C-alpha positions as CSV (number, residue, x, y, z in Angstrom):
1,M,-26.5,77.8,32.1
2,Q,-25.4,79.8,29.3
3,L,-25.1,83.9,29.3
4,L,-27.8,84.5,27.2
5,A,-30.0,82.2,29.4
6,K,-29.2,84.2,32.4
7,I,-30.0,87.3,30.8
8,I,-33.2,86.1,29.7
9,I,-34.1,84.6,33.2
10,L,-33.2,88.2,34.5
11,C,-35.7,89.7,32.1
12,T,-38.2,87.5,33.1
13,L,-38.0,88.2,36.9
14,A,-38.1,91.8,36.2
15,S,-41.3,91.0,34.5
16,G,-42.8,89.9,37.6
17,A,-41.4,92.9,39.7
18,F,-43.5,95.3,37.4
19,A,-46.7,93.4,38.0
20,N,-48.6,96.3,39.1
21,S,-47.3,98.5,35.9
22,P,-48.8,96.6,33.5
23,G,-47.5,98.8,30.5
24,L,-43.6,97.8,31.6
25,E,-44.6,94.0,32.1
26,E,-46.1,94.0,28.3
27,N,-43.2,95.8,27.1
28,N,-41.1,93.2,28.6
29,L,-42.8,90.5,26.8
30,A,-42.9,92.3,23.7
31,K,-39.1,91.6,24.0
32,E,-39.2,88.1,25.3
33,I,-41.3,87.3,23.0
34,I,-38.6,88.2,20.2
35,L,-36.0,86.1,22.5
36,F,-38.1,83.3,22.3
37,E,-38.2,83.4,18.7
38,A,-34.8,83.5,18.5
39,N,-34.0,80.8,21.1
40,S,-36.2,78.7,18.4
41,Y,-34.0,79.2,15.6
42,R,-30.9,78.4,17.8
43,V,-32.7,74.7,18.5
44,V,-32.0,74.0,15.1
45,T,-28.2,75.5,15.4
46,E,-27.7,73.2,18.4
47,F,-29.1,70.1,17.1
48,N,-27.0,70.4,13.9
49,V,-24.0,71.0,15.6
50,H,-24.6,67.7,18.0
51,A,-25.6,65.9,14.5
52,M,-21.9,66.7,13.4
53,Q,-20.0,66.2,16.8
54,K,-22.2,63.7,18.5
55,D,-20.2,64.9,21.7
56,K,-21.4,65.2,25.4
57,K,-20.5,69.2,25.2
58,S,-22.8,69.6,22.5
59,A,-25.6,67.4,23.5
60,Q,-25.7,69.7,26.8
61,S,-25.7,72.7,24.4
62,L,-29.2,71.7,23.0
63,F,-30.5,70.9,26.3
64,N,-29.7,74.3,27.8
65,V,-31.3,75.8,24.6
66,L,-34.4,73.4,25.1
67,E,-34.5,74.6,28.9
68,T,-34.6,78.3,28.3
69,G,-37.5,77.6,25.8
70,D,-39.6,75.6,27.8
71,Q,-39.1,78.9,30.7
72,L,-39.9,81.4,28.1
73,S,-42.9,79.1,26.5
74,Q,-44.7,80.0,29.7
75,L,-44.6,83.7,29.8
76,F,-47.5,83.9,26.7
77,T,-50.4,81.7,28.6
78,Q,-52.3,85.3,27.9
79,Q,-51.8,85.7,24.6
80,S,-52.1,82.3,23.5
81,K,-53.3,78.9,24.5
82,A,-51.6,76.9,21.7
83,L,-48.1,78.3,22.0
84,A,-46.3,76.1,24.9
85,P,-48.1,72.9,23.6
86,S,-46.7,74.1,19.8
87,W,-43.6,74.3,21.7
88,E,-43.4,71.3,23.6
89,K,-44.2,69.4,20.4
90,Y,-41.2,70.9,18.6
91,R,-38.9,70.5,21.7
92,K,-39.7,66.4,22.3
93,F,-39.3,65.9,19.0
94,T,-35.9,67.4,19.1
95,W,-34.8,65.6,21.6
96,K,-36.1,62.4,20.8
97,K,-34.3,62.7,17.5
98,H,-31.1,64.1,18.6
99,T,-30.0,60.8,20.1
100,Q,-30.4,58.6,17.1
101,I,-27.3,57.2,15.9
102,D,-26.0,56.7,11.8
103,G,-27.4,53.2,11.6
104,D,-31.0,54.4,12.4
105,I,-31.3,58.0,11.2
106,D,-34.4,59.0,9.7
107,T,-33.7,60.8,6.7
108,Y,-37.2,62.9,6.8
109,V,-35.9,64.1,10.4
110,F,-35.4,67.6,9.9
111,N,-38.2,68.3,6.9
112,D,-40.6,66.7,10.2
113,M,-38.5,69.5,12.3
114,R,-39.1,72.2,10.2
115,I,-42.7,71.7,10.0
116,L,-43.0,71.9,13.7
117,H,-41.1,74.9,13.7
118,R,-42.9,76.4,11.5
119,D,-46.2,75.9,13.1
120,L,-44.6,77.5,16.3
121,L,-43.4,80.5,14.3
122,L,-46.5,81.5,12.9
123,I,-47.8,80.9,16.8
124,I,-45.0,83.4,18.1
125,A,-45.8,85.6,15.0
126,D,-49.3,86.0,16.2
127,V,-48.1,86.8,19.8
128,K,-46.0,89.1,18.5
129,K,-48.8,91.6,16.7
130,Q,-50.6,91.3,20.0
131,L,-47.9,92.5,22.2
132,N,-46.8,95.4,19.3
133,S,-43.3,94.1,19.3
134,D,-42.6,96.3,16.1
135,L,-43.2,99.4,18.1
136,L,-40.8,98.9,21.1
137,P,-38.1,101.4,21.9
138,H,-35.8,102.0,19.0
139,K,-32.8,100.8,21.2
140,D,-34.5,97.7,22.5
141,L,-35.9,96.6,19.3
142,N,-33.0,97.0,17.0
143,K,-30.9,94.9,19.8
144,V,-33.5,92.0,20.0
145,N,-33.4,92.3,16.2
146,A,-29.9,91.5,15.9
147,I,-29.9,88.3,18.2
148,L,-32.5,86.8,16.3
149,L,-31.2,87.8,13.1
150,I,-27.7,86.1,14.4
151,E,-29.6,83.4,15.4
152,Q,-31.6,82.6,12.4
153,L,-28.7,83.1,10.1
154,A,-26.5,80.8,12.3
155,S,-29.3,78.1,12.1
156,E,-30.1,78.1,8.0
157,Y,-26.1,78.0,7.8
158,L,-25.9,75.2,10.0
159,E,-28.4,73.6,8.1
160,M,-27.1,73.7,4.7
161,S,-23.7,72.5,6.6
162,A,-25.5,69.8,8.2
163,A,-26.7,68.5,4.7
164,T,-23.0,68.5,3.2
165,F,-22.1,66.6,6.0
166,G,-24.2,63.9,5.4
167,S,-26.0,64.4,8.6
168,F,-29.4,65.9,9.5
169,G,-29.9,68.7,7.5
170,F,-32.3,69.0,4.9
171,A,-32.0,72.6,3.0
172,G,-32.5,74.6,-0.4
173,T,-33.1,77.4,-2.3
174,E,-35.2,79.0,0.9
175,Q,-32.3,78.9,3.3
176,A,-29.5,80.4,0.6
177,I,-31.8,83.3,-0.1
178,Q,-32.9,83.8,3.4
179,I,-29.1,83.9,4.1
180,E,-28.1,86.6,1.8
181,V,-31.3,88.8,3.2
182,R,-30.8,88.6,6.6
183,S,-26.8,89.0,6.2
184,A,-27.8,92.5,5.0
185,A,-30.3,93.1,7.6
186,F,-28.0,92.2,10.4
187,E,-25.4,94.6,8.9
188,R,-28.2,97.1,9.1
189,T,-28.9,96.4,12.5
190,V,-25.4,96.3,13.9
191,A,-24.7,99.6,11.9
192,E,-27.7,101.3,13.8
193,L,-26.9,100.0,17.1
194,E,-23.4,101.6,16.8
195,K,-25.4,104.7,16.4
196,I,-27.8,104.2,19.2
197,Y,-24.8,103.7,21.4
198,M,-22.2,106.7,20.4
199,E,-22.9,108.4,23.5
200,E,-22.1,105.2,25.5
201,P,-18.6,104.3,25.2
202,A,-18.7,100.5,26.9
203,K,-21.9,99.5,25.4
204,L,-20.2,101.1,22.0
205,K,-17.2,98.8,22.3
206,L,-19.2,95.7,22.5
207,I,-21.4,96.7,19.3
208,K,-17.6,97.1,17.4
209,K,-16.8,93.7,18.6
210,V,-19.5,92.7,17.5
211,A,-19.2,94.4,13.9
212,L,-15.4,93.0,13.7
213,R,-16.8,89.4,14.1
214,W,-19.4,89.9,11.7
215,K,-16.6,90.5,9.3
216,F,-15.0,87.6,9.9
217,I,-18.1,85.4,9.3
218,K,-19.9,87.0,6.4
219,N,-18.1,86.0,3.4
220,T,-18.4,82.6,4.8
221,L,-21.9,82.7,5.1
222,L,-22.3,84.3,2.0
223,A,-20.0,81.5,0.5
224,Y,-22.2,78.6,1.6
225,N,-22.3,77.0,-2.0
226,Q,-18.4,76.8,-2.2
227,R,-17.1,76.0,1.2
228,S,-18.8,74.6,4.6
229,A,-17.0,75.9,7.9
230,P,-20.0,74.8,10.4
231,F,-17.7,74.9,13.5
232,A,-16.0,78.2,13.0
233,V,-19.7,79.7,12.4
234,S,-21.1,78.0,15.6
235,K,-17.9,79.3,17.4
236,T,-18.1,82.9,16.2
237,V,-21.8,83.0,16.7
238,S,-21.6,82.2,20.1
239,Y,-19.0,85.2,20.8
240,I,-21.6,87.5,18.9
241,R,-24.4,86.3,21.0
242,E,-22.8,87.0,23.9
243,K,-21.6,90.2,23.2
244,L,-25.5,91.1,22.5
245,A,-26.5,89.7,25.5
246,D,-23.9,92.0,27.3
247,L,-25.6,95.4,25.7
């Protein structure tokens, strides 16, 4: 299982350990719902990488992300009875459609997938409000927001790239605008994390590595309408993802 999934599972186990401390448990859930949201965007990324590569490695990556979502979706039954079923529809559709071959591709697959994802995101937004995720401690909030933003950016860029490659992608102005807005937000969040970890040399070093790799892909992301480099972006985002999980 990939590193981020392991980190998430450890967080989940920690939640159980504090079962007699409602405040601590709710704080963990407030973080984990944001990680679940990030994971739902990563589904889009891995789906499109597989659509372009069509190999066992990319299929396994998609499976791992869906498996992580299965685990996380069960944590919020007290907040929402609709979240787990909505995730199940989204993940079943994704796994079914990823096996399509060139001669049997549903050209509307990504539009349908986006509808299922939006339904899920609406439920996630409600759970985040219930758990007061926006009131997390400053350090925690910036960390999980950085994870969410990089997954959102990757998914939107890969969606547009897949459309360029003639795969499943179905993207347009909305994705383009989001890439520009979220690029600026991610850069601000990384700068804030550098301030937060100023007195923690090991973690500051990780953030500086993230900032350096971000500079590597920032211009590529913003040049979405000029050139397409999905595999370079996917690889760099994977590196950033690992460093953020190590914080």
